[in-house]
Each structure stands twice: as C-alpha cells, then as structure tokens.
N, C-alpha and C positions, 0 to 999 in steps of 0.2 A: 334303281336296283342297287346301285353301288353304295349308297348312303347307309344302309343298314349294317353291311360288313364293316364299313369303316368305323361306324360308332361302335359295334360290337368289339372290334379289335382293340379300339382305344379303352374301352371299359374293361376289357381283359387285361390290358396293361396296367391300367390305373389300379385294378384290383390286386393285380400280382405285386405291384409297388406299395400299396397300402398294406396288404397282407404281411409283406416282408417287414415293414416298419413295425405292424402290430406284433408280430412274431418276435422281433428284436426287443422290443418294449417288454413284451411278456417275459422273455428270457432275462432281461435285464432287473426286472421286478422280482423274478424267481431267485436271481442270483444274490440279490440284496436282501431277501427275506431272512429275518433274524428271529431265532428263538432264544428267549432269556430265561435261564433256570435260576429261580430263586429258592434258596434253602431257607425253610422256616421251621419254627417248633410246631408241634402238633395243634395248638390251638390256632393257628393262622385261620383267618375266614375274611372274606371280602365279598361285597355285592357283585353278583355275575354280570349285572348290566354295566357296572363301572369298569370291570375287567374287559367286557367286550368292547366297550367305548374306547377303552385306552389301546387295544389291539387294533381296532378299526381307525383310530386317528393316526396311529403311529407305524403301523404295519409289523409291530413286534408281537411276536406270539409269546404268551407267558406260560412257562412251565413251573409249576410250584412243587418243590421237594420237601416233604415233611421228614425232619430229622429227629423225632423224639422231642422230650421236654427240652427247654432252653441250653441246660448244660450238656446234654447229649448231642444236641445240635452243633453246639461250638466244638465239641470234641471232634466231631466227624469233619467239620471245616478245617481244623488244625491238622488232623492227620492226613487230610488230602491236600495239604498245602503245596506241594511238588505238582500235583495234576488235579487243580481244583474241581470239584463236582458240581459246581454252581457258578454263577456270575455275580450274585447279590445274595446276601445273608440278612434275614430280618429275625428279630426277637431275642437276641442276647440283650442282657440288662446291665445295669450300673454295678451289680454284684460280680459280673463276668467281664465287664469293660476292660479292665486293666489287663486281663488274660488275653483278651482278643487283641490289644494293642501290642503286648509284649510278644505274641507269636507271630507278628509281622505278616498277617494275612489279608489286611486291609489296604485299599487303594484310596489315596486321598481325594476327598471331593466336597467342595463348598457349595452346597446348592444355594441359589439366589433366594430361596424361601427361609433359610435361616434366620434372617432379620425379623420373620414374623412369628417366630416360635416363644414360647414361655421361657424367660430366662433361666428358671430353676432346671430346666431339661438340658440346657447346653453345657454338658459335662466334659466334652473333649474339644477344647478351642483349636485344636490342630485339624479337625474336620475330617478324620478317618471313620468316625462314627456318628450318624445322623440320628438324632432324636426323633422318634415317630410318635410315641404316646406314653403316658405314665398312669400310675396306679399307686395303690397302697396295699401291701400284704398285710393281712389280719386274721384272727380267728373269726370263724363262722360257727354259729351253733343252729341247731334244729330246734324251733320253737315248740314244735309238739313234744319232743322228749322232754323239755325243761319246763313244760307248762305249770307243773306243780313242784318243780324241784328248784333249788338255788342254783345260780349261775357263779361261776368264778369270777371274782372281782379285781384280781391281778395274776399277773403270769405265775407267781409261786403258788397259787391255789391249784394249779393243776397237777402238782404233785401230792395233793392231799388224797386219802383214802376214798373220799366220797366221788372223786372224779377217776377213779381206776379204770383203765382199759375204756375210756371213753374218746380219746384224742388219737387222731392220725395226722401224722406230719410227712413231709417228703424229704428224701434223701438230699442233703446239701451238696454231695458229690455230683448229682446227676440233674437236679432240679432247682430252677432260679427261685421260686417262691420258697422251697426248702431251705436254700442258703440264705435268702433274705430273712427267714425266721430265725435261724442260728445266729446271724449278724445281730438280730434284734435282742436275743437273748445275752449276747457279749455286751451290748450296750446297757442292757438293763440291769444285770448283774455284775458286770465287771469281770475283767480277765482272770480274777482270783476266784471267782464263785460261778461262773457260767456252767462249768463242767460239772459241779455239784449239783446244780439244778438238773442238768440231763441225766445224770446217774439217778437221781430220785424219780425222774420221769420213767426211766427204764424199768426200775422197780415197780413203779404204778402201772406198768403195762402199756406204755406208749407204743403204737404200732407206726412203723415207717414203711412207706410206699416209695416206689423208684420214682413217681413224677406226680404232677397235680392231678391229671387226668384219672389215673389209678386211684388217687387218694379220694377225689371228689366223687367220681361216677362209679366206684366200686365199693369203697370202704365206708363212705359217709351215709347216715341213715336215711337221708332224703333219696339215695339212689337204691337204698334196699340193703344197705350194709349195717354194720352194728356199732358205728363210731358217730355220735351225735356232735363231736367237735372235730374241726378240720382246719387246717391251714389253707387260706385261700385268699379272697381279696375283698375289699369292701364294697366293689360292684356286683359281687356274687348274689345278694339278695335282690337287687334289681333284675338281674337276669332270671332269677327264678320265677319273678312275678311276670316278666315279659313272656317267658316260654310256658307259663302254667296252662294245662289244658283242663284244669277243673272248670266244672260249670254248677253255678255261676262262678265267673272269674272272681277271685279274692281281690280285696281291694288293698291288701297288705301283704308282703312277701312272707314265706313260710320259714325263712331263715333270718337271722340277725347277725350284726357285728358285734365283737368284743373289742371295744376301744380303750384297751388298758394305757395307763401312763407308760410310757416307753414299750409299748406293745404292739405297735404297728411299723411299718417299713415303707419309706417312700421308694418307689421303683420306677425307672425310667427304661424304656425298651428302645433299641436302636436298630438302624439298618446300615449296612456297608457294602461297598463294592469289594468283591473279592480280588486280591492281587492275583494277575495272570489271566483276567478274562480276556477274551477275544471280542467282546461286545461291550467295550466301554461306553461309547455314545448312548447305547440302547440302556445299558444299566443307570446311566446318568438321568436319563428320561424318566426311568422307573423310580429313582429316589424323589425326583420333582414332583411326580404323579402321587407318590405316598404322602407328601406334604400339602397337596392341593386341597382347598376347602371340600369339595365333594366327598373325596376319600377320608378327610379327617372327621367329617361330619358323618360319616358312615361307620367309622371305627367304634364308636360307643356301643352300638348294638350288633356288632359283628364280632368283636373280640373282647368287649366288656372291660374297657379301659378308657381313660381320659385323653382327648386329643392333645397333641402338643401345640397345635396351632391356636394362636391367642384369637379370641373371637369366634371360635368354632362353636355352633348351636349344640347343645345338649338335648336329648330326648327327655320328655316328660318323666319317663319311668326312672331317670337318674336321679330324682328327688330321693329315691331309696339308696343311692351310691353315696355313701357318708364321706366326707373329707375329714380324717382326723386333725385335731388341733396341733398336736405335737408328735408327728411321726418321727421315727429314727431315721437320721440322715447322716452317712457316713462317707466320708471322702473317697473317692476312688483310689488315692495314694495309700490311704490306711488300710482299705481292704486289700490292695494289691501285696502290702508288706507282710499280711497276716493270714490271708484267706486260706492257703494250702495248709498252714499248720492249724488253724481252727478245724478245718475239715477233717485231718488226720487225728486231732484230738477228740473230737466228736465221734469218729468213726471206732476209735479204740474203746472209747467210754460206752457208747450206746449200742453198736452192732456187736462188738467183741466182749463187752461185759468187763472190761478193765476197770480198776478204781482209778480215779482221777489222780494224777501226781501233784496236783495243787488245788 
C-alpha cells in the first residue's frame, strides 16, 4: 500500500528536477539564439535547402536585407557605419573594393578556406574582403532583334547611327556593372578619349538605368523593353536558357555575348564582416559557409557567376557562359585613385550633357 505513493513521490521529484534542467537548457538555448543580418545586393539568391541546413547546424538564423544594386548597397553600409544595419555585407566588387576599405566599415577575417580559392580572386591580402565569386561584365544582345541585322564588332561601333537608341547601360554611380563598363571604356579608349566616346553615345540615344535589374528586366527587349543591347554578364545567356519556359525547350540561348577586344571586365564579388557587429563568431561561420563546396557549387545557377573555389563543379548549362580571352583587369589601387573623378566626369558628360573638357 505504501509502495505506490513512494514511487509516485520519487517520480514527481525526479520530474521536477528534470523539468527544471530542461527549462534551464531551453532558456540557455533561447538566450544564445543568434540572428545574423546579411546586407546584400538585389541579385542575391541561394538554395533554401542550404540556408535551412546552415541554420539547423549552427543555430544561427539568417536574415537577408537587400540594399539595391551593389553601389547603392555599399552606400547604405557606409552611411550606417556608426550603427551598422547588418552584421555581414555581400556583393561589393573589385570596382568598389577600395571604397569599402577606405571607409573602414569592415572587420578583418582570414577564413581557413582562402587557401582553396582561385588566386586571381584574392585581391585583398589583408583579409577584410573575402572573395566569393567572379564573373565578366559584357554586352549582351537579343538574337531575335539582330537576326537579320549586323552586330557591332567593337565598342566604338555603338556610337554609329545604325545602333542609335539600342543600348541600355547602368549608372556607374549606383551600379557595379555600370561602373565596370565605365572602367572598360577607360581602358579601351584611354583617359584622353573615353569621355568623347560617352558623349557620342549620349548623342546616339544611350539609355541609363539606375541598376542592372532595371536595365535587364525593364529595358532589354527580352523582357519587353525596346533596347536589344544591354550591359550584363557573360553568364546571362546561360541563365536565359536555364529559365526558358518555351516548349519545346530551345537548345541554344536567345541572347548572346559581344566579346570585343577590351570590351569585357573581370569582376570579383566579396563578402565582409561589418565592423561593430555583436555577432562576430556567427559572422565568421557565415563567411566560411559561403566558401564551402555545396554553396560554391550552388552559386552558378543561383546568382549566375563563377565560384571562387578551385575545383567547384559547374553545371552543364555553363557551357554557354563564355570566358573572355582578354578581359579588362584594373588594379584596385588605380581604381581607388581615379574612380570618383571618372564617375563625376561621366555624370557631367552623359547625364548633364556637358561637353568633355578633354
């Protein structure tokens, strides 16, 4: 008669102890739960399964904050330097690298994965900016529009009357591909002639969009716009084929690349930990995750760029993502010394219509 009450009493005591331990563990886990905010450009995309897996394995909740095109995104990070709006930034490129470094917004971190990355992407030996991917900015054309029309064969052709009002570019003050294309023209024509080329483009009706998404998805003829020439990437034709809803599915892309001599630009995209983050360890784990093989192999068909990781497999559709033989490569130091002046000169010439002073 007395056994059951004793057992029941012991069970209640044990249950209370275990409940207390469990509650304490739950509260500890709750207190340690981390939300990591990642500031990205508008083109950020990643496989949801990989994101969910990262969150499950680390206990870190990821929050992605899109900040416009890369230039606009970086502006937001710089303007909020005193009270960072994110823990990590992803998507600024080598045209903006020196600006990010000079602004002092980044926390140094040397990921153990750096040794496995392509040497040509390692542009910041100090370790403030971690390369994640690379690509090539180039002119794309709509094959249907040019089916029975000649294509330009060099950059200078874009200013000819037969190509009037056919080109849309991005504003270099707010767009990384726009800035990359501006730098391409500086390299192609030289500092003494590049503004003359842009003045001729203005007379020829070039359209300037704020960013890549607007240029490609609003003004390019493939999206229903009226411009069959657009500044984009050599991977864009592969993306067009991959996402094509035409039936039967075409065997070749509806767009192509114009790989002029000195007409493409080598671009590297970086991630960095924002100075002032309260989640440094979580931010470091996120950087390492970006460089992991599963994420690097997902990048090509998520953001249509090449993975920085050596040996990362490319999807079959990337046979249409051409690699230029001689892309323009400019040192971050030269870009840093001249970028603001080039943008100011471009703005006066193209947006304000002032005659070039040289």
